[in-house]
Structure formats: structure tokens, C-alpha cells
BAFI-3210 file (N, C-alpha, C; in Angstrom, 3 decimals, decimal comma, padded with zeros to 6 digits):
// residues 41
n [1|2|3|4|5|6|7|8|9|10|11|12|13|14|15|16|17|18|19|20|21|22|23|24|25|26|27|28|29|30|31|32|33|34|35|36|37|38|39|40|41]
n.u [071,645|071,328|068,627|068,419|069,565|067,702|065,467|066,326|066,650|064,054|062,906|064,207|063,176|060,460|060,686|061,589|059,347|057,534|058,613|058,225|055,437|054,877|055,962|054,303|051,823|052,329|052,694|050,169|048,564|049,610|048,911|046,110|045,733|046,660|044,757|042,468|043,127|043,296|040,678|039,342|040,178]
n.v [-041,063|-043,048|-042,741|-040,180|-040,612|-042,365|-040,706|-038,720|-040,281|-041,134|-038,667|-038,088|-040,092|-039,388|-036,940|-037,756|-039,225|-037,142|-035,628|-037,426|-037,506|-034,866|-034,847|-036,751|-035,448|-033,246|-034,554|-035,691|-033,382|-032,365|-034,416|-034,269|-031,721|-032,073|-033,908|-032,329|-030,397|-032,016|-032,854|-030,503|-029,911]
n.w [-032,382|-034,355|-034,655|-035,762|-038,262|-039,365|-039,470|-041,284|-043,532|-043,973|-044,529|-046,922|-048,560|-048,557|-049,846|-052,370|-053,225|-053,316|-055,430|-057,533|-057,589|-058,320|-060,916|-062,116|-061,978|-063,620|-066,062|-066,370|-066,579|-068,953|-070,776|-070,635|-071,655|-074,284|-075,178|-075,077|-077,001|-079,299|-079,376|-079,924|-082,471]
ca.u [072,370|070,638|067,308|068,583|069,795|066,430|064,591|066,797|066,379|062,610|062,661|064,689|062,209|059,250|061,017|061,612|057,955|056,946|059,087|057,547|054,040|054,882|056,176|053,099|050,775|052,692|052,428|048,716|048,066|050,033|048,091|044,748|045,800|046,767|043,464|041,551|043,507|042,893|039,215|038,870|040,583]
ca.v [-040,987|-043,922|-042,153|-039,060|-041,195|-042,915|-039,571|-038,081|-041,208|-041,060|-037,382|-038,215|-040,928|-038,581|-035,936|-038,460|-039,519|-035,853|-035,284|-038,322|-037,070|-033,629|-035,224|-037,439|-034,443|-032,476|-035,421|-035,809|-032,101|-032,292|-035,346|-033,740|-030,586|-032,624|-034,507|-031,215|-029,813|-032,955|-032,876|-029,252|-029,831]
ca.w [-033,659|-035,300|-034,873|-036,695|-039,596|-039,847|-039,787|-042,516|-044,636|-044,211|-045,187|-048,297|-049,279|-048,748|-050,859|-053,659|-053,583|-053,673|-056,770|-058,473|-057,683|-059,104|-062,313|-062,587|-062,165|-064,813|-067,207|-066,473|-067,096|-070,347|-071,557|-070,705|-072,560|-075,634|-075,481|-075,334|-078,291|-080,347|-079,394|-080,523|-083,880]
c.u [071,634|069,266|067,386|068,759|068,481|065,497|065,016|066,522|064,899|062,272|063,064|063,699|060,940|059,491|061,006|060,197|057,265|057,337|058,375|056,102|053,947|055,022|054,931|051,983|051,056|052,345|050,927|048,118|048,379|049,163|046,662|044,683|045,834|045,428|042,463|041,840|043,055|041,376|038,670|039,200|039,540]
c.v [-041,812|-043,353|-041,026|-039,570|-041,682|-041,783|-038,930|-038,968|-041,166|-039,774|-037,451|-039,015|-040,135|-037,548|-036,566|-038,742|-038,237|-035,444|-036,136|-037,893|-035,808|-033,950|-035,881|-036,444|-033,608|-033,269|-035,527|-034,533|-031,991|-033,182|-034,829|-032,559|-031,075|-033,207|-033,418|-030,600|-030,718|-032,982|-031,642|-029,156|-030,413]
c.w [-034,717|-035,650|-035,895|-038,122|-040,191|-040,276|-041,108|-043,725|-044,998|-044,948|-046,656|-049,137|-049,576|-049,844|-052,253|-054,137|-054,036|-055,088|-057,817|-058,688|-058,535|-060,589|-062,897|-062,865|-063,406|-066,063|-067,453|-067,074|-068,583|-071,231|-071,710|-071,672|-074,010|-076,077|-075,850|-076,696|-079,432|-080,496|-080,107|-082,012|-084,834]
res [m|l|d|k|k|r|i|s|r|t|k|a|i|i|h|k|i|g|e|q|v|k|l|s|l|k|l|l|k|f|l|m|m|m|e|t|i|l|f|l|m]
***
């Protein structure tokens, strides 16, 4: 029982980290796009 709880908690943490990474990558792509646009202007 305790093992299952620990596994589900670990999964939740990994999922949260995954979401943060996705957001960071989106932000990075957006910033690079803006930089390119400003560079081309």
C-alpha cells in the first residue's frame, strides 16, 4: 500500500516536472522567434 502511494506520488512529481519543461520550451521558442523578428526588422 505504502509502495503504491510512493509510486503515484513520484509519477505526479515527474508529470509536474514534464509540464514545467514543456512551458520552458514554449517560452524559449517564443523568445527565439521574437529575437529573429527583431533581428530581421
